[in-house]
PyMOL Python script that loads the backbone (N, CA, C, O; Angstrom):
from pymol import cmd

cmd.read_pdbstr("""\
ATOM      1  N   MET A   1      -8.991 -24.404  -2.393  1.00  0.00           N
ATOM      2  CA  MET A   1      -7.898 -24.100  -1.642  1.00  0.00           C
ATOM      3  C   MET A   1      -6.583 -24.628  -2.465  1.00  0.00           C
ATOM      4  O   MET A   1      -6.342 -25.823  -2.636  1.00  0.00           O
ATOM      5  N   PRO A   2      -5.858 -23.669  -2.895  1.00  0.00           N
ATOM      6  CA  PRO A   2      -4.445 -24.124  -3.428  1.00  0.00           C
ATOM      7  C   PRO A   2      -3.529 -24.594  -2.398  1.00  0.00           C
ATOM      8  O   PRO A   2      -3.726 -24.366  -1.204  1.00  0.00           O
ATOM      9  N   TYR A   3      -2.400 -25.332  -2.899  1.00  0.00           N
ATOM     10  CA  TYR A   3      -1.406 -25.584  -2.114  1.00  0.00           C
ATOM     11  C   TYR A   3      -1.718 -26.448  -0.859  1.00  0.00           C
ATOM     12  O   TYR A   3      -1.164 -26.328   0.234  1.00  0.00           O
ATOM     13  N   VAL A   4      -2.842 -27.472  -1.235  1.00  0.00           N
ATOM     14  CA  VAL A   4      -3.192 -28.394  -0.109  1.00  0.00           C
ATOM     15  C   VAL A   4      -2.418 -29.396   0.110  1.00  0.00           C
ATOM     16  O   VAL A   4      -2.337 -29.800   1.269  1.00  0.00           O
ATOM     17  N   ASN A   5      -1.666 -30.041  -0.923  1.00  0.00           N
ATOM     18  CA  ASN A   5      -0.718 -31.010  -0.968  1.00  0.00           C
ATOM     19  C   ASN A   5       0.631 -30.639  -1.010  1.00  0.00           C
ATOM     20  O   ASN A   5       1.509 -31.489  -0.867  1.00  0.00           O
ATOM     21  N   LYS A   6       0.902 -29.377  -1.203  1.00  0.00           N
ATOM     22  CA  LYS A   6       2.505 -28.965  -1.336  1.00  0.00           C
ATOM     23  C   LYS A   6       2.582 -27.655  -0.624  1.00  0.00           C
ATOM     24  O   LYS A   6       1.527 -27.060  -0.405  1.00  0.00           O
ATOM     25  N   PRO A   7       3.821 -27.098  -0.204  1.00  0.00           N
ATOM     26  CA  PRO A   7       3.969 -26.114   0.398  1.00  0.00           C
ATOM     27  C   PRO A   7       4.096 -24.887  -0.607  1.00  0.00           C
ATOM     28  O   PRO A   7       4.593 -24.892  -1.733  1.00  0.00           O
ATOM     29  N   ARG A   8       3.492 -23.785   0.127  1.00  0.00           N
ATOM     30  CA  ARG A   8       3.384 -22.462  -0.953  1.00  0.00           C
ATOM     31  C   ARG A   8       4.696 -22.073  -1.343  1.00  0.00           C
ATOM     32  O   ARG A   8       5.566 -22.028  -0.474  1.00  0.00           O
ATOM     33  N   PRO A   9       4.990 -21.759  -2.633  1.00  0.00           N
ATOM     34  CA  PRO A   9       6.262 -21.297  -3.192  1.00  0.00           C
ATOM     35  C   PRO A   9       6.430 -19.793  -2.962  1.00  0.00           C
ATOM     36  O   PRO A   9       6.220 -18.954  -3.838  1.00  0.00           O
ATOM     37  N   TYR A  10       6.795 -19.541  -1.807  1.00  0.00           N
ATOM     38  CA  TYR A  10       6.871 -18.160  -1.365  1.00  0.00           C
ATOM     39  C   TYR A  10       8.151 -17.482  -2.125  1.00  0.00           C
ATOM     40  O   TYR A  10       8.106 -16.283  -2.399  1.00  0.00           O
ATOM     41  N   LYS A  11       9.145 -18.170  -2.415  1.00  0.00           N
ATOM     42  CA  LYS A  11      10.312 -17.658  -3.364  1.00  0.00           C
ATOM     43  C   LYS A  11       9.962 -17.274  -4.650  1.00  0.00           C
ATOM     44  O   LYS A  11      10.384 -16.292  -5.261  1.00  0.00           O
ATOM     45  N   LYS A  12       8.957 -18.328  -5.120  1.00  0.00           N
ATOM     46  CA  LYS A  12       8.632 -17.991  -6.443  1.00  0.00           C
ATOM     47  C   LYS A  12       7.777 -16.893  -6.715  1.00  0.00           C
ATOM     48  O   LYS A  12       7.984 -16.154  -7.677  1.00  0.00           O
ATOM     49  N   GLU A  13       6.598 -16.701  -5.738  1.00  0.00           N
ATOM     50  CA  GLU A  13       5.686 -15.571  -5.810  1.00  0.00           C
ATOM     51  C   GLU A  13       6.505 -14.331  -5.611  1.00  0.00           C
ATOM     52  O   GLU A  13       6.221 -13.353  -6.302  1.00  0.00           O
ATOM     53  N   TYR A  14       7.582 -14.249  -4.663  1.00  0.00           N
ATOM     54  CA  TYR A  14       8.319 -13.029  -4.618  1.00  0.00           C
ATOM     55  C   TYR A  14       9.090 -12.610  -5.873  1.00  0.00           C
ATOM     56  O   TYR A  14       9.279 -11.431  -6.174  1.00  0.00           O
ATOM     57  N   GLN A  15       9.545 -13.716  -6.622  1.00  0.00           N
ATOM     58  CA  GLN A  15      10.360 -13.379  -7.936  1.00  0.00           C
ATOM     59  C   GLN A  15       9.325 -12.965  -8.771  1.00  0.00           C
ATOM     60  O   GLN A  15       9.596 -11.961  -9.430  1.00  0.00           O
ATOM     61  N   GLN A  16       8.141 -13.477  -8.949  1.00  0.00           N
ATOM     62  CA  GLN A  16       7.186 -12.993  -9.963  1.00  0.00           C
ATOM     63  C   GLN A  16       6.806 -11.552  -9.593  1.00  0.00           C
ATOM     64  O   GLN A  16       6.589 -10.794 -10.538  1.00  0.00           O
ATOM     65  N   GLN A  17       6.693 -11.055  -8.298  1.00  0.00           N
ATOM     66  CA  GLN A  17       6.282  -9.849  -7.843  1.00  0.00           C
ATOM     67  C   GLN A  17       7.258  -8.700  -8.368  1.00  0.00           C
ATOM     68  O   GLN A  17       6.897  -7.625  -8.848  1.00  0.00           O
ATOM     69  N   LYS A  18       8.639  -9.165  -8.170  1.00  0.00           N
ATOM     70  CA  LYS A  18       9.578  -8.192  -8.566  1.00  0.00           C
ATOM     71  C   LYS A  18       9.663  -8.295 -10.109  1.00  0.00           C
ATOM     72  O   LYS A  18      10.137  -7.325 -10.700  1.00  0.00           O
ATOM     73  N   ALA A  19       9.285  -9.290 -10.769  1.00  0.00           N
ATOM     74  CA  ALA A  19       9.196  -9.248 -12.221  1.00  0.00           C
ATOM     75  C   ALA A  19       8.061  -8.335 -12.790  1.00  0.00           C
ATOM     76  O   ALA A  19       8.220  -7.707 -13.837  1.00  0.00           O
ATOM     77  N   ARG A  20       6.887  -8.288 -12.042  1.00  0.00           N
ATOM     78  CA  ARG A  20       5.889  -7.465 -12.396  1.00  0.00           C
ATOM     79  C   ARG A  20       5.970  -5.995 -11.916  1.00  0.00           C
ATOM     80  O   ARG A  20       5.075  -5.174 -12.118  1.00  0.00           O
ATOM     81  N   ASN A  21       7.152  -5.736 -11.248  1.00  0.00           N
ATOM     82  CA  ASN A  21       7.600  -4.399 -10.677  1.00  0.00           C
ATOM     83  C   ASN A  21       6.659  -3.923  -9.648  1.00  0.00           C
ATOM     84  O   ASN A  21       6.438  -2.720  -9.506  1.00  0.00           O
ATOM     85  N   GLU A  22       6.093  -4.838  -8.920  1.00  0.00           N
ATOM     86  CA  GLU A  22       5.134  -4.523  -7.654  1.00  0.00           C
ATOM     87  C   GLU A  22       5.969  -4.359  -6.331  1.00  0.00           C
ATOM     88  O   GLU A  22       5.539  -3.795  -5.324  1.00  0.00           O
ATOM     89  N   HIS A  23       7.083  -4.861  -6.444  1.00  0.00           N
ATOM     90  CA  HIS A  23       8.023  -4.741  -5.228  1.00  0.00           C
ATOM     91  C   HIS A  23       8.563  -3.338  -4.960  1.00  0.00           C
ATOM     92  O   HIS A  23       8.863  -2.999  -3.815  1.00  0.00           O
ATOM     93  N   ALA A  24       8.690  -2.515  -6.012  1.00  0.00           N
ATOM     94  CA  ALA A  24       9.192  -1.057  -5.680  1.00  0.00           C
ATOM     95  C   ALA A  24       8.022  -0.183  -5.102  1.00  0.00           C
ATOM     96  O   ALA A  24       8.168   0.717  -4.275  1.00  0.00           O
ATOM     97  N   ASP A  25       6.781  -0.607  -5.694  1.00  0.00           N
ATOM     98  CA  ASP A  25       5.589   0.202  -5.177  1.00  0.00           C
ATOM     99  C   ASP A  25       5.284  -0.218  -3.743  1.00  0.00           C
ATOM    100  O   ASP A  25       4.758   0.592  -2.980  1.00  0.00           O
ATOM    101  N   ARG A  26       5.596  -1.462  -3.344  1.00  0.00           N
ATOM    102  CA  ARG A  26       5.244  -2.138  -1.971  1.00  0.00           C
ATOM    103  C   ARG A  26       6.075  -1.168  -0.845  1.00  0.00           C
ATOM    104  O   ARG A  26       5.652  -0.675   0.201  1.00  0.00           O
ATOM    105  N   MET A  27       7.472  -1.086  -1.489  1.00  0.00           N
ATOM    106  CA  MET A  27       8.514  -0.343  -0.614  1.00  0.00           C
ATOM    107  C   MET A  27       8.045   0.890  -0.348  1.00  0.00           C
ATOM    108  O   MET A  27       7.928   1.331   0.795  1.00  0.00           O
ATOM    109  N   GLU A  28       7.734   1.549  -1.458  1.00  0.00           N
ATOM    110  CA  GLU A  28       7.212   2.849  -1.349  1.00  0.00           C
ATOM    111  C   GLU A  28       6.149   3.142  -0.445  1.00  0.00           C
ATOM    112  O   GLU A  28       6.255   4.048   0.381  1.00  0.00           O
ATOM    113  N   ARG A  29       5.065   2.386  -0.558  1.00  0.00           N
ATOM    114  CA  ARG A  29       4.103   2.389   0.546  1.00  0.00           C
ATOM    115  C   ARG A  29       4.560   2.106   1.881  1.00  0.00           C
ATOM    116  O   ARG A  29       4.138   2.789   2.815  1.00  0.00           O
ATOM    117  N   GLN A  30       5.363   1.186   2.064  1.00  0.00           N
ATOM    118  CA  GLN A  30       5.906   1.052   3.467  1.00  0.00           C
ATOM    119  C   GLN A  30       6.844   2.271   3.927  1.00  0.00           C
ATOM    120  O   GLN A  30       6.786   2.608   5.110  1.00  0.00           O
ATOM    121  N   ARG A  31       7.618   2.879   3.138  1.00  0.00           N
ATOM    122  CA  ARG A  31       8.199   4.108   3.462  1.00  0.00           C
ATOM    123  C   ARG A  31       7.352   5.207   4.119  1.00  0.00           C
ATOM    124  O   ARG A  31       7.664   5.883   5.099  1.00  0.00           O
ATOM    125  N   ALA A  32       6.103   5.263   3.321  1.00  0.00           N
ATOM    126  CA  ALA A  32       5.277   6.427   3.741  1.00  0.00           C
ATOM    127  C   ALA A  32       4.519   6.139   4.864  1.00  0.00           C
ATOM    128  O   ALA A  32       4.217   7.097   5.575  1.00  0.00           O
ATOM    129  N   ARG A  33       4.074   4.821   5.244  1.00  0.00           N
ATOM    130  CA  ARG A  33       3.656   4.258   6.448  1.00  0.00           C
ATOM    131  C   ARG A  33       4.424   4.513   7.659  1.00  0.00           C
ATOM    132  O   ARG A  33       3.881   4.941   8.678  1.00  0.00           O
ATOM    133  N   ARG A  34       5.738   4.251   7.576  1.00  0.00           N
ATOM    134  CA  ARG A  34       6.745   4.557   8.455  1.00  0.00           C
ATOM    135  C   ARG A  34       7.134   5.799   8.853  1.00  0.00           C
ATOM    136  O   ARG A  34       7.483   6.146   9.981  1.00  0.00           O
ATOM    137  N   ALA A  35       7.041   6.534   7.723  1.00  0.00           N
ATOM    138  CA  ALA A  35       7.229   8.268   8.036  1.00  0.00           C
ATOM    139  C   ALA A  35       6.178   8.608   8.870  1.00  0.00           C
ATOM    140  O   ALA A  35       6.500   9.294   9.840  1.00  0.00           O
ATOM    141  N   VAL A  36       4.909   8.290   8.748  1.00  0.00           N
ATOM    142  CA  VAL A  36       3.667   9.006   9.398  1.00  0.00           C
ATOM    143  C   VAL A  36       3.836   8.406  10.712  1.00  0.00           C
ATOM    144  O   VAL A  36       3.602   9.101  11.700  1.00  0.00           O
ATOM    145  N   ASP A  37       4.223   7.172  10.847  1.00  0.00           N
ATOM    146  CA  ASP A  37       4.217   6.301  12.445  1.00  0.00           C
ATOM    147  C   ASP A  37       5.489   7.024  13.002  1.00  0.00           C
ATOM    148  O   ASP A  37       5.381   7.365  14.179  1.00  0.00           O
ATOM    149  N   LYS A  38       6.496   7.278  12.478  1.00  0.00           N
ATOM    150  CA  LYS A  38       7.494   8.121  13.079  1.00  0.00           C
ATOM    151  C   LYS A  38       7.363   9.329  13.702  1.00  0.00           C
ATOM    152  O   LYS A  38       7.814   9.580  14.820  1.00  0.00           O
ATOM    153  N   ASN A  39       6.695  10.154  12.936  1.00  0.00           N
ATOM    154  CA  ASN A  39       6.497  11.328  13.325  1.00  0.00           C
ATOM    155  C   ASN A  39       5.061  11.633  14.062  1.00  0.00           C
ATOM    156  O   ASN A  39       4.824  12.785  14.426  1.00  0.00           O
ATOM    157  N   GLY A  40       4.205  10.687  14.255  1.00  0.00           N
ATOM    158  CA  GLY A  40       3.104  10.928  14.820  1.00  0.00           C
ATOM    159  C   GLY A  40       3.047  10.532  16.233  1.00  0.00           C
ATOM    160  O   GLY A  40       3.985   9.835  16.621  1.00  0.00           O
ATOM    161  N   LYS A  41       2.112  10.845  17.095  1.00  0.00           N
ATOM    162  CA  LYS A  41       1.872  10.380  18.381  1.00  0.00           C
ATOM    163  C   LYS A  41       1.287   8.879  18.478  1.00  0.00           C
ATOM    164  O   LYS A  41       0.426   8.502  17.683  1.00  0.00           O
ATOM    165  N   ASP A  42       1.744   8.128  19.388  1.00  0.00           N
ATOM    166  CA  ASP A  42       1.239   6.839  19.734  1.00  0.00           C
ATOM    167  C   ASP A  42       0.929   6.719  21.070  1.00  0.00           C
ATOM    168  O   ASP A  42       1.634   6.093  21.862  1.00  0.00           O
ATOM    169  N   ARG A  43      -0.226   7.364  21.397  1.00  0.00           N
ATOM    170  CA  ARG A  43      -0.596   7.285  22.890  1.00  0.00           C
ATOM    171  C   ARG A  43      -0.860   5.857  23.707  1.00  0.00           C
ATOM    172  O   ARG A  43      -0.600   5.628  24.888  1.00  0.00           O
ATOM    173  N   ASN A  44      -1.497   4.903  22.648  1.00  0.00           N
ATOM    174  CA  ASN A  44      -1.680   3.663  23.135  1.00  0.00           C
ATOM    175  C   ASN A  44      -0.464   2.519  22.748  1.00  0.00           C
ATOM    176  O   ASN A  44      -0.669   1.307  22.831  1.00  0.00           O
ATOM    177  N   LYS A  45       0.495   2.959  22.426  1.00  0.00           N
ATOM    178  CA  LYS A  45       1.735   2.254  22.265  1.00  0.00           C
ATOM    179  C   LYS A  45       1.689   0.991  21.536  1.00  0.00           C
ATOM    180  O   LYS A  45       2.196  -0.057  21.935  1.00  0.00           O
ATOM    181  N   ASN A  46       1.043   1.153  20.432  1.00  0.00           N
ATOM    182  CA  ASN A  46       0.695  -0.281  19.506  1.00  0.00           C
ATOM    183  C   ASN A  46       1.658  -0.058  18.248  1.00  0.00           C
ATOM    184  O   ASN A  46       1.689  -0.932  17.382  1.00  0.00           O
ATOM    185  N   GLY A  47       2.374   0.989  18.138  1.00  0.00           N
ATOM    186  CA  GLY A  47       3.313   0.973  16.872  1.00  0.00           C
ATOM    187  C   GLY A  47       2.809   1.949  15.836  1.00  0.00           C
ATOM    188  O   GLY A  47       3.614   2.479  15.070  1.00  0.00           O
ATOM    189  N   LYS A  48       1.509   2.217  15.771  1.00  0.00           N
ATOM    190  CA  LYS A  48       0.846   2.893  14.859  1.00  0.00           C
ATOM    191  C   LYS A  48       0.605   4.457  15.297  1.00  0.00           C
ATOM    192  O   LYS A  48       0.275   4.664  16.464  1.00  0.00           O
ATOM    193  N   ALA A  49       0.724   5.305  14.607  1.00  0.00           N
ATOM    194  CA  ALA A  49       0.417   6.849  14.865  1.00  0.00           C
ATOM    195  C   ALA A  49      -1.143   6.750  15.114  1.00  0.00           C
ATOM    196  O   ALA A  49      -1.876   6.054  14.412  1.00  0.00           O
ATOM    197  N   ASP A  50      -1.602   7.551  16.234  1.00  0.00           N
ATOM    198  CA  ASP A  50      -3.085   7.469  16.405  1.00  0.00           C
ATOM    199  C   ASP A  50      -3.877   8.070  15.210  1.00  0.00           C
ATOM    200  O   ASP A  50      -5.010   7.658  14.964  1.00  0.00           O
ATOM    201  N   ARG A  51      -3.303   9.016  14.487  1.00  0.00           N
ATOM    202  CA  ARG A  51      -4.118   9.556  13.297  1.00  0.00           C
ATOM    203  C   ARG A  51      -4.131   8.598  12.176  1.00  0.00           C
ATOM    204  O   ARG A  51      -4.929   8.849  11.272  1.00  0.00           O
ATOM    205  N   ARG A  52      -3.310   7.426  12.056  1.00  0.00           N
ATOM    206  CA  ARG A  52      -3.297   6.375  10.938  1.00  0.00           C
ATOM    207  C   ARG A  52      -4.173   5.147  11.389  1.00  0.00           C
ATOM    208  O   ARG A  52      -4.460   4.254  10.592  1.00  0.00           O
ATOM    209  N   GLU A  53      -4.596   5.140  12.740  1.00  0.00           N
ATOM    210  CA  GLU A  53      -5.013   3.823  12.950  1.00  0.00           C
ATOM    211  C   GLU A  53      -6.394   3.471  12.317  1.00  0.00           C
ATOM    212  O   GLU A  53      -7.353   4.197  12.581  1.00  0.00           O
ATOM    213  N   GLY A  54      -6.547   2.387  11.492  1.00  0.00           N
ATOM    214  CA  GLY A  54      -7.784   2.093  10.967  1.00  0.00           C
ATOM    215  C   GLY A  54      -7.900   2.605   9.429  1.00  0.00           C
ATOM    216  O   GLY A  54      -8.830   2.241   8.710  1.00  0.00           O
ATOM    217  N   LYS A  55      -6.771   3.569   8.944  1.00  0.00           N
ATOM    218  CA  LYS A  55      -6.768   4.288   8.060  1.00  0.00           C
ATOM    219  C   LYS A  55      -5.651   3.794   7.013  1.00  0.00           C
ATOM    220  O   LYS A  55      -4.885   2.921   7.420  1.00  0.00           O
ATOM    221  N   ASP A  56      -5.495   4.256   5.748  1.00  0.00           N
ATOM    222  CA  ASP A  56      -4.674   3.965   4.620  1.00  0.00           C
ATOM    223  C   ASP A  56      -3.804   5.460   4.494  1.00  0.00           C
ATOM    224  O   ASP A  56      -4.196   6.571   4.853  1.00  0.00           O
ATOM    225  N   ILE A  57      -2.592   5.120   3.909  1.00  0.00           N
ATOM    226  CA  ILE A  57      -1.890   6.172   3.362  1.00  0.00           C
ATOM    227  C   ILE A  57      -2.189   6.338   1.794  1.00  0.00           C
ATOM    228  O   ILE A  57      -1.905   5.416   1.029  1.00  0.00           O
ATOM    229  N   ALA A  58      -2.716   7.425   1.367  1.00  0.00           N
ATOM    230  CA  ALA A  58      -3.214   7.509   0.164  1.00  0.00           C
ATOM    231  C   ALA A  58      -2.178   8.534  -0.705  1.00  0.00           C
ATOM    232  O   ALA A  58      -1.958   9.705  -0.399  1.00  0.00           O
ATOM    233  N   HIS A  59      -1.721   7.968  -1.614  1.00  0.00           N
ATOM    234  CA  HIS A  59      -0.598   8.810  -2.612  1.00  0.00           C
ATOM    235  C   HIS A  59      -1.483   9.783  -3.326  1.00  0.00           C
ATOM    236  O   HIS A  59      -2.484   9.352  -3.900  1.00  0.00           O
ATOM    237  N   LYS A  60      -1.211  10.996  -3.339  1.00  0.00           N
ATOM    238  CA  LYS A  60      -1.891  12.057  -4.374  1.00  0.00           C
ATOM    239  C   LYS A  60      -1.691  11.746  -5.580  1.00  0.00           C
ATOM    240  O   LYS A  60      -2.695  11.941  -6.266  1.00  0.00           O
ATOM    241  N   LYS A  61      -0.643  11.261  -6.248  1.00  0.00           N
ATOM    242  CA  LYS A  61      -0.507  10.524  -7.557  1.00  0.00           C
ATOM    243  C   LYS A  61      -0.425   9.250  -7.388  1.00  0.00           C
ATOM    244  O   LYS A  61       0.620   8.917  -6.828  1.00  0.00           O
ATOM    245  N   PRO A  62      -1.308   8.185  -7.727  1.00  0.00           N
ATOM    246  CA  PRO A  62      -1.285   6.918  -7.614  1.00  0.00           C
ATOM    247  C   PRO A  62       0.223   6.154  -8.034  1.00  0.00           C
ATOM    248  O   PRO A  62       0.830   6.566  -9.022  1.00  0.00           O
ATOM    249  N   LEU A  63       0.719   5.122  -7.284  1.00  0.00           N
ATOM    250  CA  LEU A  63       1.939   4.526  -7.560  1.00  0.00           C
ATOM    251  C   LEU A  63       1.716   3.979  -8.967  1.00  0.00           C
ATOM    252  O   LEU A  63       2.615   4.139  -9.792  1.00  0.00           O
ATOM    253  N   SER A  64       0.630   3.365  -9.298  1.00  0.00           N
ATOM    254  CA  SER A  64       0.289   2.890 -10.471  1.00  0.00           C
ATOM    255  C   SER A  64       0.464   3.719 -11.590  1.00  0.00           C
ATOM    256  O   SER A  64       0.765   3.247 -12.687  1.00  0.00           O
ATOM    257  N   LYS A  65       0.266   5.162 -11.357  1.00  0.00           N
ATOM    258  CA  LYS A  65       0.424   6.022 -12.450  1.00  0.00           C
ATOM    259  C   LYS A  65       1.715   6.720 -12.533  1.00  0.00           C
ATOM    260  O   LYS A  65       1.879   7.665 -13.305  1.00  0.00           O
ATOM    261  N   GLY A  66       2.777   6.205 -11.634  1.00  0.00           N
ATOM    262  CA  GLY A  66       4.052   6.661 -11.869  1.00  0.00           C
ATOM    263  C   GLY A  66       4.325   7.763 -10.432  1.00  0.00           C
ATOM    264  O   GLY A  66       5.290   8.524 -10.361  1.00  0.00           O
ATOM    265  N   GLY A  67       3.450   7.658  -9.561  1.00  0.00           N
ATOM    266  CA  GLY A  67       3.622   8.635  -8.375  1.00  0.00           C
ATOM    267  C   GLY A  67       4.650   7.907  -7.431  1.00  0.00           C
ATOM    268  O   GLY A  67       4.870   6.696  -7.458  1.00  0.00           O
ATOM    269  N   THR A  68       5.323   8.936  -6.482  1.00  0.00           N
ATOM    270  CA  THR A  68       6.028   8.515  -5.499  1.00  0.00           C
ATOM    271  C   THR A  68       5.739   9.204  -4.304  1.00  0.00           C
ATOM    272  O   THR A  68       4.844  10.049  -4.292  1.00  0.00           O
ATOM    273  N   ASN A  69       6.500   8.897  -3.141  1.00  0.00           N
ATOM    274  CA  ASN A  69       6.358   9.567  -1.859  1.00  0.00           C
ATOM    275  C   ASN A  69       6.458  11.202  -1.914  1.00  0.00           C
ATOM    276  O   ASN A  69       5.814  11.950  -1.178  1.00  0.00           O
ATOM    277  N   LYS A  70       7.335  11.595  -2.871  1.00  0.00           N
ATOM    278  CA  LYS A  70       7.757  12.987  -3.100  1.00  0.00           C
ATOM    279  C   LYS A  70       6.526  13.721  -3.665  1.00  0.00           C
ATOM    280  O   LYS A  70       6.296  14.921  -3.513  1.00  0.00           O
ATOM    281  N   ASP A  71       5.851  12.935  -4.261  1.00  0.00           N
ATOM    282  CA  ASP A  71       4.449  13.622  -4.938  1.00  0.00           C
ATOM    283  C   ASP A  71       3.348  14.002  -3.862  1.00  0.00           C
ATOM    284  O   ASP A  71       2.404  14.756  -4.099  1.00  0.00           O
ATOM    285  N   GLY A  72       3.613  13.334  -2.560  1.00  0.00           N
ATOM    286  CA  GLY A  72       2.650  13.549  -1.557  1.00  0.00           C
ATOM    287  C   GLY A  72       1.849  12.470  -1.179  1.00  0.00           C
ATOM    288  O   GLY A  72       1.514  11.570  -1.949  1.00  0.00           O
ATOM    289  N   TYR A  73       1.519  12.555   0.076  1.00  0.00           N
ATOM    290  CA  TYR A  73       0.579  11.425   0.470  1.00  0.00           C
ATOM    291  C   TYR A  73      -0.294  11.907   1.564  1.00  0.00           C
ATOM    292  O   TYR A  73       0.200  12.775   2.283  1.00  0.00           O
ATOM    293  N   THR A  74      -1.484  11.516   1.826  1.00  0.00           N
ATOM    294  CA  THR A  74      -2.433  11.861   2.833  1.00  0.00           C
ATOM    295  C   THR A  74      -2.985  10.570   3.428  1.00  0.00           C
ATOM    296  O   THR A  74      -2.893   9.446   2.934  1.00  0.00           O
ATOM    297  N   ILE A  75      -3.670  10.973   4.755  1.00  0.00           N
ATOM    298  CA  ILE A  75      -4.399   9.719   5.299  1.00  0.00           C
ATOM    299  C   ILE A  75      -5.827   9.824   4.965  1.00  0.00           C
ATOM    300  O   ILE A  75      -6.481  10.862   5.057  1.00  0.00           O
ATOM    301  N   GLN A  76      -6.308   8.580   4.537  1.00  0.00           N
ATOM    302  CA  GLN A  76      -7.806   8.502   4.334  1.00  0.00           C
ATOM    303  C   GLN A  76      -8.332   7.181   4.741  1.00  0.00           C
ATOM    304  O   GLN A  76      -7.629   6.178   4.869  1.00  0.00           O
ATOM    305  N   SER A  77      -9.553   7.235   4.929  1.00  0.00           N
ATOM    306  CA  SER A  77     -10.125   6.087   5.315  1.00  0.00           C
ATOM    307  C   SER A  77      -9.914   4.995   4.082  1.00  0.00           C
ATOM    308  O   SER A  77      -9.685   5.402   2.943  1.00  0.00           O
ATOM    309  N   ALA A  78     -10.005   3.608   4.383  1.00  0.00           N
ATOM    310  CA  ALA A  78      -9.678   2.600   3.682  1.00  0.00           C
ATOM    311  C   ALA A  78     -10.788   2.483   2.570  1.00  0.00           C
ATOM    312  O   ALA A  78     -10.464   2.321   1.393  1.00  0.00           O
ATOM    313  N   SER A  79     -11.875   2.554   2.897  1.00  0.00           N
ATOM    314  CA  SER A  79     -13.069   2.696   1.862  1.00  0.00           C
ATOM    315  C   SER A  79     -12.842   3.724   0.827  1.00  0.00           C
ATOM    316  O   SER A  79     -13.179   3.506  -0.337  1.00  0.00           O
ATOM    317  N   LYS A  80     -12.244   4.925   1.218  1.00  0.00           N
ATOM    318  CA  LYS A  80     -12.205   5.817   0.288  1.00  0.00           C
ATOM    319  C   LYS A  80     -10.933   5.848  -0.465  1.00  0.00           C
ATOM    320  O   LYS A  80     -10.884   6.533  -1.487  1.00  0.00           O
ATOM    321  N   ASN A  81      -9.885   5.172  -0.065  1.00  0.00           N
ATOM    322  CA  ASN A  81      -8.692   5.166  -0.794  1.00  0.00           C
ATOM    323  C   ASN A  81      -8.868   3.848  -1.734  1.00  0.00           C
ATOM    324  O   ASN A  81      -8.283   3.834  -2.817  1.00  0.00           O
ATOM    325  N   ARG A  82      -9.571   2.877  -1.383  1.00  0.00           N
ATOM    326  CA  ARG A  82      -9.487   1.772  -2.092  1.00  0.00           C
ATOM    327  C   ARG A  82     -10.574   1.697  -3.325  1.00  0.00           C
ATOM    328  O   ARG A  82     -10.681   0.663  -3.986  1.00  0.00           O
ATOM    329  N   SER A  83     -11.338   2.814  -3.578  1.00  0.00           N
ATOM    330  CA  SER A  83     -12.352   2.855  -4.478  1.00  0.00           C
ATOM    331  C   SER A  83     -12.247   3.927  -5.362  1.00  0.00           C
ATOM    332  O   SER A  83     -12.429   5.055  -4.905  1.00  0.00           O
ATOM    333  N   PHE A  84     -11.986   3.782  -6.550  1.00  0.00           N
ATOM    334  CA  PHE A  84     -12.015   4.967  -7.450  1.00  0.00           C
ATOM    335  C   PHE A  84     -12.772   4.715  -8.703  1.00  0.00           C
ATOM    336  O   PHE A  84     -12.947   3.597  -9.186  1.00  0.00           O
ATOM    337  N   ARG A  85     -13.244   5.920  -9.232  1.00  0.00           N
ATOM    338  CA  ARG A  85     -13.821   5.865 -10.564  1.00  0.00           C
ATOM    339  C   ARG A  85     -13.319   5.009 -11.667  1.00  0.00           C
ATOM    340  O   ARG A  85     -12.109   5.037 -11.889  1.00  0.00           O
ATOM    341  N   ARG A  86     -14.074   4.262 -12.379  1.00  0.00           N
ATOM    342  CA  ARG A  86     -13.379   3.433 -13.289  1.00  0.00           C
ATOM    343  C   ARG A  86     -13.940   3.556 -14.649  1.00  0.00           C
ATOM    344  O   ARG A  86     -15.103   3.938 -14.776  1.00  0.00           O
ATOM    345  N   LYS A  87     -13.204   3.261 -15.691  1.00  0.00           N
ATOM    346  CA  LYS A  87     -13.522   3.286 -17.045  1.00  0.00           C
ATOM    347  C   LYS A  87     -14.430   1.974 -17.266  1.00  0.00           C
ATOM    348  O   LYS A  87     -14.644   1.198 -16.334  1.00  0.00           O
ATOM    349  N   SER A  88     -14.968   1.768 -18.602  1.00  0.00           N
ATOM    350  CA  SER A  88     -15.633   0.811 -18.827  1.00  0.00           C
ATOM    351  C   SER A  88     -14.742  -0.696 -19.034  1.00  0.00           C
ATOM    352  O   SER A  88     -15.225  -1.827 -19.089  1.00  0.00           O
ATOM    353  N   ASN A  89     -13.598  -0.379 -19.108  1.00  0.00           N
ATOM    354  CA  ASN A  89     -12.459  -1.785 -19.246  1.00  0.00           C
ATOM    355  C   ASN A  89     -11.981  -1.855 -17.866  1.00  0.00           C
ATOM    356  O   ASN A  89     -11.086  -2.671 -17.645  1.00  0.00           O
ATOM    357  N   GLY A  90     -12.449  -1.094 -16.831  1.00  0.00           N
ATOM    358  CA  GLY A  90     -11.917  -1.484 -15.314  1.00  0.00           C
ATOM    359  C   GLY A  90     -10.818  -0.706 -14.964  1.00  0.00           C
ATOM    360  O   GLY A  90     -10.399  -0.859 -13.817  1.00  0.00           O
ATOM    361  N   ALA A  91     -10.171   0.211 -15.793  1.00  0.00           N
ATOM    362  CA  ALA A  91      -8.939   0.802 -15.363  1.00  0.00           C
ATOM    363  C   ALA A  91      -9.547   2.217 -14.706  1.00  0.00           C
ATOM    364  O   ALA A  91     -10.700   2.605 -14.895  1.00  0.00           O
ATOM    365  N   MET A  92      -8.669   2.826 -13.998  1.00  0.00           N
ATOM    366  CA  MET A  92      -8.930   3.992 -13.299  1.00  0.00           C
ATOM    367  C   MET A  92      -8.915   5.073 -14.292  1.00  0.00           C
ATOM    368  O   MET A  92      -8.155   5.204 -15.252  1.00  0.00           O
ATOM    369  N   LYS A  93     -10.117   6.011 -13.809  1.00  0.00           N
ATOM    370  CA  LYS A  93     -10.377   7.211 -14.756  1.00  0.00           C
ATOM    371  C   LYS A  93      -9.037   8.388 -14.203  1.00  0.00           C
ATOM    372  O   LYS A  93      -8.921   9.488 -14.742  1.00  0.00           O
TER     373      LYS A  93
END
""", "prot")
cmd.dss("prot")
cmd.show_as("cartoon", "prot")
cmd.util.cbc("prot")
cmd.orient("prot")
C-alpha cells in the first residue's frame, strides 16, 4: 500500500502523465464517449447513452498507434476492447 504515511502526489502524477503523452489520448477518449452520450438515448437518465452502458468506446485505429476520433470508433464490450493479440514481447500485433 503506497502513500500510507504521506499524501498521494496527484500534481506530480499528472505532470508525469503529460510528459508520457498520455494526456492527449485520455482527452480523445473522453471526447468520443461524450459524443456517443450526447447523441444517444438515455431512458434511465443516468448520463450514459443506453447503447454504451457497460461497454467501451473502441477506436478503429488504436490511439497508441496514432489513431484519432476522426479515424472512427465503435461500441464494444469491455472484454473485447481490452484484449488484443500480442507479439512475444507483449506489444500489439
